[in-house]
Backbone as CSV, one residue per row, in Angstrom:
resi,resn,N_x,N_y,N_z,CA_x,CA_y,CA_z,C_x,C_y,C_z
1,MET,92.382,-38.536,10.500,93.640,-37.961,10.007,93.481,-36.462,9.750
2,THR,92.325,-36.057,9.169,92.087,-34.643,8.884,92.083,-33.827,10.162
3,GLU,91.425,-34.390,11.235,91.348,-33.681,12.500,92.729,-33.531,13.128
4,GLN,93.597,-34.532,12.931,94.941,-34.470,13.476,95.783,-33.407,12.776
5,ARG,95.529,-33.214,11.486,96.313,-32.251,10.722,95.828,-30.817,10.936
6,GLU,94.583,-30.633,11.414,94.000,-29.305,11.505,94.811,-28.345,12.376
7,PRO,95.217,-28.731,13.614,96.017,-27.785,14.411,97.318,-27.390,13.729
8,LEU,97.965,-28.357,13.050,99.216,-28.062,12.356,98.977,-27.105,11.198
9,ARG,97.879,-27.316,10.475,97.545,-26.440,9.347,97.307,-25.009,9.832
10,LEU,96.584,-24.873,10.943,96.312,-23.547,11.487,97.588,-22.880,11.960
11,LEU,98.500,-23.683,12.553,99.768,-23.132,13.014,100.570,-22.554,11.856
12,PHE,100.653,-23.301,10.748,101.384,-22.809,9.571,100.712,-21.574,8.987
13,ARG,99.373,-21.546,9.029,98.653,-20.395,8.477,98.940,-19.146,9.292
14,PHE,98.886,-19.260,10.623,99.165,-18.110,11.472,100.611,-17.658,11.312
15,ALA,101.530,-18.621,11.194,102.949,-18.284,11.045,103.192,-17.521,9.754
16,SER,102.551,-17.945,8.677,102.755,-17.284,7.392,102.167,-15.882,7.394
17,MET,101.013,-15.696,8.088,100.418,-14.375,8.162,101.277,-13.439,8.990
18,ALA,101.914,-13.980,10.044,102.685,-13.133,10.955,104.049,-12.757,10.410
19,GLU,104.468,-13.381,9.306,105.769,-13.076,8.740,105.866,-11.619,8.297
20,ASP,104.765,-11.091,7.772,104.732,-9.712,7.314,103.688,-8.950,8.109
21,ASP,104.046,-7.735,8.527,103.081,-6.907,9.224,102.016,-6.430,8.232
22,PRO,100.764,-6.256,8.685,99.738,-5.687,7.800,100.118,-4.267,7.398
23,HIS,99.763,-3.886,6.178,100.100,-2.552,5.691,98.874,-1.749,5.280
24,SER,97.688,-2.281,5.490,96.464,-1.577,5.131,95.306,-2.137,5.934
25,ILE,94.182,-1.400,5.909,92.983,-1.890,6.592,92.518,-3.191,5.961
26,ASN,92.594,-3.276,4.639,92.161,-4.510,3.977,93.035,-5.704,4.370
27,ASP,94.331,-5.469,4.598,95.197,-6.531,5.111,94.668,-7.047,6.450
28,ILE,94.281,-6.107,7.310,93.754,-6.482,8.625,92.468,-7.281,8.476
29,LEU,91.566,-6.793,7.627,90.295,-7.496,7.421,90.516,-8.876,6.820
30,ASP,91.477,-8.986,5.898,91.798,-10.296,5.308,92.229,-11.276,6.392
31,ARG,93.071,-10.808,7.297,93.577,-11.699,8.336,92.489,-12.076,9.333
32,LEU,91.610,-11.124,9.642,90.479,-11.447,10.506,89.573,-12.482,9.844
33,HIS,89.321,-12.283,8.546,88.467,-13.215,7.809,89.092,-14.607,7.765
34,GLU,90.384,-14.676,7.462,91.054,-15.975,7.374,91.077,-16.684,8.727
35,THR,91.226,-15.895,9.800,91.246,-16.483,11.136,89.873,-17.018,11.519
36,ALA,88.814,-16.283,11.121,87.454,-16.676,11.502,86.860,-17.745,10.595
37,GLU,87.459,-17.924,9.424,86.854,-18.758,8.378,86.594,-20.192,8.829
38,HIS,87.478,-20.761,9.617,87.350,-22.165,9.991,87.111,-22.351,11.490
39,GLU,86.645,-21.295,12.160,86.443,-21.350,13.608,84.993,-21.019,13.960
40,LYS,84.572,-21.459,15.130,83.271,-21.041,15.663,83.418,-19.766,16.481
41,LYS,84.550,-19.658,17.177,84.876,-18.462,17.939,86.329,-18.094,17.684
42,VAL,86.612,-16.809,17.761,87.978,-16.324,17.558,88.422,-15.607,18.824
43,SER,89.519,-16.059,19.392,90.008,-15.466,20.635,90.921,-14.276,20.341
44,VAL,91.130,-13.470,21.363,92.055,-12.344,21.243,93.462,-12.859,20.920
45,GLY,93.831,-13.990,21.513,95.139,-14.579,21.242,95.317,-14.961,19.784
46,GLN,94.259,-15.510,19.168,94.331,-15.868,17.750,94.488,-14.622,16.881
47,MET,93.818,-13.534,17.260,93.969,-12.295,16.500,95.399,-11.787,16.595
48,MET,95.976,-11.850,17.794,97.372,-11.410,17.956,98.313,-12.252,17.103
49,ASP,98.071,-13.564,17.067,98.907,-14.438,16.248,98.785,-14.085,14.767
50,ALA,97.575,-13.706,14.356,97.351,-13.375,12.949,98.081,-12.100,12.540
51,PHE,98.198,-11.125,13.463,98.825,-9.846,13.132,100.305,-9.802,13.459
52,GLY,100.815,-10.816,14.176,102.164,-10.718,14.704,102.122,-9.922,15.997
53,HIS,103.232,-9.813,16.666,103.259,-9.149,17.970,104.093,-7.874,17.941
54,ARG,104.305,-7.294,16.737,105.210,-6.148,16.654,104.564,-4.910,16.048
55,SER,103.575,-5.071,15.196,103.004,-3.937,14.473,102.022,-3.175,15.360
56,TYR,102.226,-1.846,15.481,101.366,-1.040,16.345,99.935,-0.942,15.831
57,GLY,99.806,-0.606,14.537,98.518,-0.239,13.968,97.367,-1.195,14.237
58,PRO,97.499,-2.482,13.895,96.360,-3.396,14.049,95.805,-3.457,15.456
59,PHE,96.678,-3.329,16.455,96.224,-3.457,17.838,95.498,-2.209,18.322
60,LEU,95.599,-1.124,17.562,94.814,0.071,17.870,93.587,0.182,16.960
61,ILE,93.550,-0.611,15.913,92.437,-0.548,14.953,91.376,-1.609,15.222
62,VAL,91.797,-2.838,15.483,90.843,-3.944,15.588,89.856,-3.783,16.744
63,PRO,90.295,-3.446,17.976,89.295,-3.283,19.044,88.224,-2.239,18.728
64,PRO,88.592,-1.044,18.195,87.532,-0.111,17.808,86.612,-0.677,16.721
65,LEU,87.162,-1.436,15.757,86.311,-2.044,14.733,85.272,-2.964,15.372
66,ILE,85.695,-3.712,16.387,84.751,-4.581,17.095,83.716,-3.734,17.830
67,GLU,84.161,-2.617,18.405,83.233,-1.731,19.126,82.215,-1.116,18.178
68,PHE,82.612,-0.855,16.929,81.691,-0.275,15.951,80.665,-1.295,15.465
69,SER,80.968,-2.580,15.628,80.070,-3.646,15.163,78.938,-3.846,16.175
70,PRO,77.961,-4.710,15.855,76.887,-4.999,16.824,77.400,-5.507,18.166
71,LEU,78.592,-6.111,18.185,79.154,-6.586,19.452,79.385,-5.439,20.428
72,GLY,79.633,-4.237,19.886,79.891,-3.081,20.737,78.680,-2.620,21.522
73,ALA,77.496,-3.085,21.140,76.270,-2.706,21.848,76.056,-3.534,23.112
74,ILE,76.825,-4.601,23.275,76.696,-5.446,24.463,77.301,-4.704,25.652
75,PRO,76.546,-4.535,26.744,77.076,-3.806,27.908,78.394,-4.404,28.401
76,GLY,79.351,-3.537,28.633,80.645,-3.973,29.143,81.681,-4.219,28.066
77,VAL,81.244,-4.494,26.840,82.198,-4.791,25.761,83.102,-3.594,25.458
78,PRO,82.557,-2.359,25.312,83.459,-1.225,25.051,84.528,-1.055,26.131
79,THR,84.155,-1.287,27.396,85.124,-1.153,28.488,86.210,-2.222,28.408
80,VAL,85.824,-3.459,28.090,86.812,-4.533,27.935,87.750,-4.216,26.780
81,LEU,87.198,-3.731,25.668,88.024,-3.365,24.514,88.964,-2.219,24.861
82,ALA,88.459,-1.255,25.643,89.305,-0.133,26.068,90.452,-0.629,26.947
83,LEU,90.177,-1.619,27.801,91.229,-2.192,28.645,92.316,-2.846,27.796
84,ILE,91.892,-3.586,26.762,92.858,-4.227,25.856,93.730,-3.169,25.173
85,ILE,93.072,-2.119,24.672,93.820,-1.044,24.005,94.771,-0.373,24.987
86,LEU,94.310,-0.139,26.216,95.139,0.502,27.237,96.424,-0.286,27.479
87,ILE,96.302,-1.607,27.592,97.484,-2.447,27.822,98.462,-2.328,26.653
88,PHE,97.925,-2.336,25.420,98.791,-2.174,24.247,99.456,-0.798,24.249
89,ALA,98.652,0.247,24.539,99.159,1.619,24.465,100.283,1.857,25.475
90,VAL,100.146,1.289,26.665,101.205,1.426,27.670,102.500,0.787,27.160
91,GLN,102.374,-0.360,26.509,103.563,-1.042,25.979,104.194,-0.254,24.833
92,ILE,103.355,0.387,24.014,103.889,1.251,22.954,104.630,2.436,23.575
93,LEU,104.038,3.014,24.628,104.618,4.192,25.280,105.995,3.897,25.858
94,ILE,106.175,2.709,26.427,107.465,2.378,27.049,108.438,1.734,26.061
95,GLY,107.994,1.571,24.803,108.902,1.117,23.759,109.088,-0.379,23.643
96,LYS,108.130,-1.173,24.135,108.252,-2.631,23.980,108.132,-3.011,22.505
97,LYS,108.922,-3.981,22.079,108.920,-4.399,20.674,107.970,-5.567,20.409
98,HIS,107.669,-6.345,21.438,106.739,-7.455,21.289,105.621,-7.290,22.318
99,PHE,104.391,-7.338,21.842,103.257,-7.076,22.716,102.859,-8.289,23.541
100,TRP,102.287,-8.001,24.696,101.867,-9.032,25.653,100.486,-8.683,26.188
101,LEU,99.674,-9.706,26.427,98.399,-9.551,27.117,98.267,-10.661,28.149
102,PRO,97.588,-10.403,29.261,97.380,-11.468,30.253,96.488,-12.574,29.686
103,ASP,96.648,-13.772,30.222,95.930,-14.941,29.702,94.420,-14.764,29.715
104,PHE,93.889,-14.119,30.759,92.430,-14.019,30.842,91.854,-13.163,29.710
105,ILE,92.663,-12.265,29.144,92.221,-11.489,27.979,92.468,-12.273,26.697
106,LEU,93.622,-12.939,26.616,93.938,-13.729,25.416,92.872,-14.784,25.141
107,LYS,92.263,-15.304,26.195,91.277,-16.379,26.037,89.880,-15.871,25.717
108,ARG,89.645,-14.588,25.866,88.319,-14.045,25.536,88.097,-14.177,24.029
109,ALA,86.873,-14.529,23.668,86.599,-14.826,22.253,85.304,-14.175,21.807
110,VAL,85.209,-13.956,20.510,83.984,-13.441,19.901,83.512,-14.456,18.862
111,SER,82.253,-14.380,18.523,81.694,-15.272,17.525,82.375,-15.054,16.177
112,ALA,82.859,-16.141,15.574,83.507,-16.036,14.266,82.529,-15.534,13.217
113,ASP,81.268,-15.947,13.329,80.250,-15.529,12.367,80.045,-14.014,12.425
114,LYS,79.931,-13.466,13.641,79.746,-12.022,13.776,80.999,-11.268,13.336
115,LEU,82.157,-11.851,13.605,83.402,-11.213,13.186,83.491,-11.152,11.667
116,GLU,83.115,-12.238,10.999,83.120,-12.252,9.528,82.136,-11.245,8.956
117,LYS,80.952,-11.155,9.556,79.963,-10.182,9.084,80.478,-8.763,9.263
118,GLY,81.165,-8.527,10.388,81.736,-7.204,10.634,82.805,-6.840,9.617
119,THR,83.650,-7.815,9.242,84.700,-7.534,8.258,84.091,-7.222,6.894
120,LYS,83.009,-7.909,6.541,82.355,-7.653,5.252,81.778,-6.245,5.203
121,LYS,81.156,-5.810,6.302,80.565,-4.473,6.344,81.630,-3.389,6.263
122,ALA,82.822,-3.694,6.757,83.884,-2.685,6.800,84.666,-2.575,5.494
123,ARG,84.400,-3.458,4.529,85.232,-3.498,3.313,85.201,-2.204,2.520
124,SER,84.014,-1.646,2.303,83.929,-0.449,1.460,84.652,0.722,2.120
125,THR,84.482,0.868,3.439,85.195,1.917,4.166,86.690,1.685,4.103
126,ALA,87.103,0.427,4.237,88.529,0.080,4.198,89.140,0.449,2.849
127,ARG,88.421,0.151,1.774,88.946,0.485,0.437,89.132,1.994,0.288
128,PHE,88.162,2.761,0.804,88.255,4.221,0.730,89.472,4.731,1.515
129,LEU,89.629,4.234,2.754,90.736,4.677,3.596,92.079,4.288,3.005
130,ASP,92.179,3.053,2.506,93.448,2.586,1.925,93.817,3.391,0.683
131,ARG,92.806,3.839,-0.056,93.053,4.570,-1.299,93.499,6.011,-1.031
132,HIS,92.995,6.618,0.052,93.200,8.051,0.237,94.214,8.426,1.315
133,PHE,94.574,7.499,2.170,95.468,7.862,3.265,96.729,7.004,3.256
134,HIS,97.851,7.613,2.920,99.124,6.901,2.987,100.292,7.843,2.733
135,GLY,101.291,7.783,3.596,102.607,8.331,3.318,102.817,9.825,3.348
136,ARG,101.859,10.628,3.844,102.088,12.072,3.892,102.715,12.442,5.236
137,MET,103.686,13.362,5.219,104.333,13.836,6.443,104.726,12.661,7.337
138,ARG,105.471,11.726,6.764,105.826,10.490,7.470,106.593,10.753,8.761
139,TRP,107.286,11.884,8.849,108.072,12.186,10.043,107.198,12.263,11.291
140,LEU,105.895,12.547,11.107,104.981,12.598,12.251,104.613,11.211,12.782
141,THR,105.076,10.175,12.100,104.791,8.812,12.573,106.062,8.114,13.045
142,THR,107.138,8.894,13.261,108.371,8.312,13.798,108.253,8.136,15.312
143,LYS,109.254,7.492,15.914,109.154,7.011,17.296,108.689,8.056,18.317
144,PRO,109.245,9.288,18.347,108.763,10.237,19.373,107.266,10.501,19.276
145,PHE,106.768,10.611,18.034,105.350,10.900,17.848,104.494,9.655,18.073
146,VAL,105.075,8.482,17.855,104.368,7.240,18.180,104.064,7.205,19.669
147,ARG,105.015,7.643,20.481,104.798,7.657,21.928,103.771,8.715,22.327
148,VAL,103.757,9.833,21.621,102.714,10.840,21.857,101.348,10.232,21.533
149,ALA,101.269,9.519,20.416,100.017,8.861,20.035,99.591,7.850,21.098
150,ALA,100.568,7.128,21.664,100.262,6.160,22.718,99.706,6.857,23.952
151,ALA,100.283,8.001,24.307,99.803,8.752,25.472,98.374,9.259,25.246
152,ILE,98.099,9.759,24.043,96.744,10.212,23.703,95.777,9.033,23.784
153,THR,96.218,7.882,23.283,95.376,6.688,23.298,95.036,6.279,24.729
154,ILE,96.003,6.356,25.623,95.753,6.011,27.030,94.664,6.910,27.613
155,LEU,94.760,8.204,27.349,93.744,9.134,27.844,92.370,8.802,27.267
156,LEU,92.328,8.452,25.987,91.064,8.119,25.341,90.439,6.854,25.931
157,THR,91.271,5.848,26.233,90.721,4.611,26.802,90.121,4.870,28.186
158,LEU,90.714,5.782,28.937,90.186,6.092,30.262,88.829,6.790,30.188
159,ALA,88.551,7.406,29.028,87.265,8.082,28.859,86.144,7.122,28.475
160,VAL,86.497,5.924,28.001,85.477,5.000,27.490,84.519,4.475,28.564
161,PRO,85.001,3.969,29.723,84.053,3.397,30.703,82.925,4.348,31.124
162,PRO,83.234,5.622,31.504,82.099,6.497,31.854,81.208,6.833,30.663
163,LEU,81.815,6.967,29.470,81.016,7.303,28.289,80.121,6.151,27.865
164,GLU,80.472,4.927,28.274,79.640,3.774,27.920,78.248,3.884,28.526
165,LEU,78.103,4.711,29.557,76.795,4.900,30.190,75.830,5.653,29.280
166,LEU,76.375,6.334,28.274,75.548,7.081,27.327,75.518,6.352,25.990
167,PRO,74.365,6.267,25.341,74.265,5.540,24.058,75.236,6.093,23.015
168,PHE,76.046,5.215,22.470,76.971,5.524,21.369,78.085,6.510,21.724
169,ALA,78.146,6.991,22.973,79.133,8.013,23.328,80.566,7.477,23.266
170,SER,80.745,6.194,23.556,82.103,5.633,23.541,82.657,5.503,22.129
171,THR,81.802,5.671,21.115,82.257,5.586,19.728,83.245,6.704,19.394
172,GLY,83.084,7.880,20.015,83.976,9.012,19.741,85.426,8.697,20.064
173,PRO,85.740,8.321,21.317,87.129,7.961,21.634,87.645,6.789,20.803
174,MET,86.779,5.805,20.546,87.194,4.646,19.757,87.532,5.047,18.324
175,LEU,86.774,5.992,17.769,87.060,6.476,16.419,88.418,7.170,16.383
176,ALA,88.706,7.967,17.405,90.008,8.642,17.468,91.143,7.623,17.582
177,ILE,90.944,6.582,18.397,91.973,5.542,18.559,92.192,4.812,17.242
178,ALA,91.091,4.455,16.560,91.210,3.759,15.278,91.950,4.620,14.257
179,THR,91.694,5.931,14.266,92.363,6.839,13.331,93.846,6.937,13.645
180,LEU,94.187,6.969,14.928,95.607,6.952,15.314,96.270,5.660,14.846
181,GLY,95.573,4.538,15.041,96.113,3.256,14.596,96.326,3.216,13.097
182,LEU,95.368,3.760,12.351,95.491,3.796,10.895,96.662,4.679,10.474
183,ALA,96.817,5.818,11.157,97.929,6.718,10.839,99.273,6.015,11.027
184,LEU,99.396,5.235,12.102,100.636,4.502,12.345,100.812,3.364,11.346
185,LEU,99.694,2.737,10.962,99.760,1.611,10.037,100.258,2.045,8.669
186,VAL,99.696,3.160,8.160,100.041,3.596,6.804,101.074,4.727,6.799
187,ARG,101.537,5.093,8.001,102.556,6.136,8.160,102.139,7.444,7.498
188,ASP,100.981,7.927,7.912,100.426,9.159,7.358,100.316,10.204,8.463
189,GLY,101.223,11.213,8.414,101.245,12.244,9.432,100.016,13.128,9.415
190,MET,99.465,13.406,8.240,98.247,14.208,8.160,97.108,13.508,8.883
191,LEU,97.063,12.200,8.745,96.035,11.430,9.436,96.265,11.466,10.945
192,MET,97.528,11.525,11.354,97.846,11.645,12.778,97.293,12.954,13.329
193,ILE,97.425,14.027,12.564,96.871,15.319,12.982,95.349,15.235,13.083
194,LEU,94.713,14.614,12.071,93.260,14.445,12.084,92.826,13.640,13.304
195,ALA,93.573,12.588,13.620,93.250,11.758,14.776,93.311,12.572,16.063
196,SER,94.291,13.471,16.165,94.421,14.308,17.360,93.230,15.255,17.490
197,VAL,92.771,15.782,16.368,91.587,16.660,16.378,90.354,15.876,16.818
198,ILE,90.198,14.658,16.283,89.066,13.813,16.668,89.134,13.482,18.158
199,ALA,90.350,13.235,18.655,90.529,12.921,20.080,90.067,14.082,20.954
200,ILE,90.493,15.298,20.596,90.090,16.482,21.365,88.572,16.653,21.317
201,ALA,87.997,16.469,20.125,86.546,16.602,19.976,85.806,15.544,20.790
202,ALA,86.320,14.313,20.789,85.666,13.220,21.518,85.675,13.469,23.016
203,VAL,86.819,13.886,23.541,86.915,14.167,24.976,86.059,15.378,25.333
204,GLY,86.091,16.400,24.476,85.268,17.591,24.717,83.793,17.269,24.725
205,ALA,83.355,16.434,23.769,81.947,16.046,23.716,81.551,15.245,24.957
206,GLY,82.454,14.377,25.399,82.175,13.593,26.605,82.019,14.470,27.830
207,LEU,82.922,15.450,27.967,82.821,16.370,29.097,81.533,17.182,29.037
208,TRP,81.138,17.574,27.838,79.906,18.354,27.684,78.689,17.537,28.110
209,PHE,78.678,16.253,27.729,77.558,15.376,28.103,77.429,15.276,29.622
210,PHE,78.579,15.155,30.301,78.544,14.927,31.738,78.391,16.206,32.545
211,VAL,79.010,17.297,32.050,78.995,18.545,32.807,77.873,19.463,32.347
212,GLY,77.814,19.685,31.029,76.822,20.617,30.518,75.491,19.995,30.179
213,GLY,75.508,18.627,29.895,74.263,17.971,29.484,73.391,17.623,30.661
């Protein structure tokens, strides 16, 4: 009887989480933790269900968080994460209200244990970010600038595959993407400006490695 009720229980849990969009990094980590708590593996589709299909921020924050974790050291993972972000960013750019991913990406999964460990490590940083970044120059996070952020994100994702050839180099673009996602999540225009500076620095550093290095 317990096994029969489990899928229904998970369905209600995902539905209740998706009713409200996340409003902070800790909200995102809470949802990742709750999703991983009773699973052996967590798929991309389950993460989307946990965040809902409308909020921009989480879909630009979670893939970089995974890239920053030990999972990001696995060859090919940063490129796959960049592809996921690219698909989201294109949909943001064209103004889609509900996000979509192809089935072969939705079915990709990560270890729930590693995901939980990653969320625990990110808690202190999340508390700092949630405490210090929110609500400044909100006009910079309105729709026209959201599309600018999406365009910047697309350029950053295209830089990830070649940078993956260098140790830790793909972290730069991913950090800029995560900062853009956070700016959209908490509607902080100053953070949007900071994200743009990080993006320029990340692309510049990548070019220097390949051309000047």
